[in-house]
N, C-alpha and C positions, 0 to 999 in steps of 0.2 A: 723356332724361327720367328714367329709372329711377335712375341713379346720383345725380343731384341730390336727388331725393325721398328716397332712402335716407340721404343725408348729413344732410339736414335733420331727418329722423326721429331719427337717432342723436344729433343735437345736442339733442334734447329740446324742440323748439319746439311744445308741445302746449297746447291751451286746455281749456275746460270740456267736459263730457260732451256727446256728440251727442244730438240729438233722438231719441226712441225710434223714430219712424217712419223716420228716416234710417238708424238702425242696422239696423232690420228690412229695409228695402229693399236695403241693401248686402249682406245675407246671403242674400237670396232668389234663386232661379233665375228665368229668364224665365216659365215657366208659373206659378211660385209668386207672382210679381209680378202677373201677369195676374189670378189668382184672388183675391189680396189686395185688389184694386180692384174686385171684384164682377163680373168678366167671366168667361164660359166659357173654358175652355182645354183644348187637346188637344195631344198630342206624337206625332209620326209620324217614322218612319225610312225611309230609302231607300238603296239601294246603287247606286253609280255603276258605269259600265261597266269602270272600272279598279280597282274593289275598295274605294273609300272608303265609310264608312257615315255618312250625313249625317242631321242632326236638323232637322225642320221643326216650328215652333210655330204653332198655329192658334187664332184667335179666330172662331168660326163666326158670331157675331152680337153685337150690342151688349147693353147692360143693360136697355133698355126693350122689347125685342122678341125673340121666339124665331125670327123668320124669318131664313133664311139666303139672302143675296143672291148676286150674281155674285162669283166669286173674284178677289181682288187678291193678287198675289205681290209681296212687299216683300223686297228683297235689300240687305244691308249692304255697306259698303265695307271697305277695308284695316284690319286690327286691330279690327274691330267684330264684332258678333253681333246676334242677334235682340233682345237686351235693349235696345239703343239706341233701338229704336222704341217702348218702353214706359216708359223711365226717368223721363220728366218728368210722368207721371200723366195721368188721364183728360181733363183740359182742354187739354193741350198735346201729347201724344204722338200721332204719326201713326197707329199701329196702332189706338188706342182711337177716334180721330176717324173713321177709315174704318169701324170696326165699328159705332159708333153711327149712321153714315149708312146702314147697311143692308147693307154689304159683308161678304163671307166672306174674312177676312184670314189670309194664310199668310205666315209669317215664315221665310225661308231662313237656313241656316247653312252657309257655305263650309267646305270640308276645312281642318283645322288649327286652327279656332277652338275655344273652350271646349266647344261642343256637338257638335263633329264631329271627334273624334280617335280614331276607330276605323277599322281596315282589316282586310280578310279575311286578309292575310298579314303585315302589319307592325304594330308598335306605335308609338306616338308617340315612343318612345325611339329608334327606328331612324332613321338618317339617310335611308334610302330613303323613308320616310313623307313627308319634307318636300321631296322632289324634284319641286316643281311651282311654276308661276307662275299669273298670272291667265289664261294661255292655257288651262290645264287646268280652271280654274273655269268658263270659258265653254264649253269643248269637252265636258266631262264632268258637272260639278256641276249647271249650269243645266238641261240637257235632262233629267237624272234627276229633279230636283225639279219641273220644270214638268209633265212627263208624269205624275208621281205625282199632283199636285194635279188635273189634268184628268181622269185616270182615276178618282180618288176621288170627285170631285163630279159626274162625268158630263157635264161642260161641254166645248165645243169650243174655247173661247178664254178668255183671262183678261187682266186688267189687270196691268201690270208697273210697279213703281216701284223704281228702283235709285238708290243713292247712291255717287258716286265709283267705286270698283272694282266696285260693283254695276252701273254703267253700262258700264264697260270690258268686263266679262265678257259682257254682253248684246250688244255690238257684235261681240264675238268669235264668239259662238254663232251669230248670225244672218247673219254673213259666211261662216262655215265650213259651217253647216247651215241654208241658206236656207228649208227646209221649215218651220222654227220661226216664221217671219214670220207664217204663216197661223194661228198659235195665240195671237197677240197682238192684243187689242183696241186698246189704246193703251199706249205706253210713256212713263212720266214719267222724265226723266233729270235727277236732282238733282245739281248740280255734275258735269256730264258730263266724262269723261276718255277721250280717244283720243289726239289729238295733244297734245304736252306741251312743246315747245320754248320756250314763253313763260311758264313757271312763274316766279313771283317769290319762292317760299318759300326762305329761306336754307338751310334743312335739305335740301330736295330738290335744290337747285342744288349744294350741297356734295356730296351723295351722288352726283350725276351726274358731277361733275368728277372724282371719285375712283373711279368705279365699276370700272375695270379692276383697280385695287389692291384694292378691297373684294372683288371676285370671288375674287382669289387668296387674300386673307386668310381669307375665310369658308370657302372650299373647303378650303384647307390645314388650317385649325384646326378644322374641323367645326362651324362656327357656322351651322347650317342653319335655325334658328328664332329668333323674337324674342317676348319678352313672353308666355311661356306660363305663368307663374306669377302668377296674379291675386291670390294671398293676400298677397304682398308689397306690391303696390300698394293693396290693400284696407286693410292696416294703415297704410301711409303716408298714404292719403287720410283715414282717420278721425282721425288725429293732426294732420296738416298743413293740411288743406283745409277744416276746419269753420269755422263762423261764430265769430269771435273770435280765431281763430289768426292770429299775426302773419305766418305764411307762406302765408296763403290767397291773397294776390295772386300769389305765386310759382307756385302751382298753375295759375291761369288764364293767367299769362304764358307758361308752358311750352307750353300748348296754342296760344296766340296766335302764338308765334314760328314755328310750323310752318304755320299755315293763314291767318293774318290776324287783326288785333286787332279786337274788338268787345266792349268791356266792358259795353255797355248791353243786350246780348241774351243774356247768359249768367247763369243763376241760380246764383251762386256757392255758395249754401247746399246745392245738389245735388252739388257736386264730390266729397264723399266717396262718394256713391252712384255717380257716374259712374266714378270711379277703381276702384271695386270690380268693375265689369263690363267696363271698357275701359281698356287694350287687352286684347283677347281672344285674342291670339296670331296669328302669321302666319309664312310661310315667307320666308327671306332672299331667295329667288329672285323673290318677288313684288315686293320693293323693287328688286332688280337689274333686272328686266324694265322697270320704270318708268324707272330710271336710263338704260337704253338708249334709251328713247323720247325723253327729254329731249335726249340727245346727238345722236340720229339725225335728229330732226325728222320721223320716220315713225311711223305706226301699224302695227306689223308683228310678226311672230312672233319667238320667242326667237332671239337672235344667238349662235351657238355659236363664232364666230370664223371667219375666212377659209376655212381648210381643212376644219373640221368642218361649216361651212355647205354645202360642196360635197357632203359625205358625206350630210347630212341632207336637203338641199333640191335638190341638183344645180346649185347656183348659189353665188356668192361671198357674197351678202347674203341675209338672210331675206326671204321674200315678204311684201308688205303684205297686210293684211286688206282685202277688197274691200267697202268700205262701201256701194258702190252696190247690193250684194246685200241690204242691210238695207231691206226694203220695208215693214216694219211702221211705222205712224204713230208718230213720235217727237216728244215735247214736251220742249224743252230749257230748263231753268232756269239762269240764270247771274247772278252778282253782281259788283259793281265791286270789292269787297274780298276776293274769293276768290283767294288766292295760289297755288292749285293749278290750278283750272280757270279759265284766263285767257280773256277775251272774244275774243282774237284766235284762240286754238286752238278755242274753241266755234264761232266763226264758220266756220272751216275745216271743222270737223266737220259743221256744218249744211249747208254747200254740197256735202258728200260724200255725204250720205244720200239715198236714193231718195225718201223720203216724210216729210220733216220738217213737222211741224204749225206750230211757231213757235219762235222764240227768245224766251223770256220773261225780261225784266229784273226781278229782285227789287228792289222799290222801297224799299231801306234801304241807304244808302251804306256803313255799316260791316259789312254782312252778309258772314260769312266761310264757309269751307268746311264747318265743323262746325255752323254754325247750323242747317243743314237737319235735324239730328238733335235738337239740344237747345235751339234758340233760343226765347226767351220769346215772340217775336212770329211764329214760324213758321207758327202756324195761320192768321193773317190774311194773311201775305205769300205763303205757299206752298201749304199744305194746302187752304185754301178755294178757291184757284184750280184745284187738281186736281179737287176735288168738283164745280166748276162745269162742267168740260169732260167728265167721265166719262160722264154720260148721253147724250152725243152720239156715243159709240162702242160 
């Protein structure tokens, strides 16, 4: 994605100046965005067991009430950050909708993204910093953030909403540390990812087919991280993706080629703001672990290779995550046009969980993997469904 955007930028395909609000929103941080739209904002930090410093952004209540309700922990997916839950504004963004409904909203940030690039020993320039996959997100990041939220609020349980890798890491956590199931009122799985061998995304399939080569390439060349310089994408987005730019359709099509086409549910005017915040950075190993899942047809821990697996696990293949240990109630959302979270894989996941609530079909045929974040109609199609079920748990 990045090389094509840069090439177009250098070609000078720019249009008129952006709207002032879009320029502002592209430059603001998550807490600044929250405050700009009239909501209270707090920033909290927590240290993981293995030394990463993570940032949480909180909206303790909505605009019309000072009452703080039950906590909802919302976790982003791969290449995303807390910003993705507020970018579309008060009428459309999940974080604001939850806050206005009376909930205490906590937005997590996984290690390596824009807001979580500190460590007690390493800097983000050290290769050692980036030696993690979504296994570590589930094993270390989520328990640290969940425990912090519960300790800070004095609550025993919280609601959990995760998107994509935010679902994968949840299943990792609750299979490896089953005691965390008792801390979850209800888990909403938006575009759930565990089993992946039915993905239809050309990008992910190509990555999976070549992952052994990619592992050697990235490891040997030291390419341990992706998309950690948001300034480049911000500049590209402002010139290439604004209304009136002849290249705006290219911006949206780049997104669609990975996750599925849905031109009717994306507000293209927001593309400069989206690209200013997303992608927010990721470790190469996170991509590689997903590639292993596509090839293996298993939901399992990191594959070190035959002999290294014996050293690490005492067996030739990595162990599967025990999804039967996930006893928290799980509500699975799936969509026909999601090229990453395929209905066959979601069905297999649903059958493997100990306490699935339901598989909910999003009633919009073009709905894709990223519409859960930025879709124009996501409030009616997904968020209102969540609000309907939450009081029952």
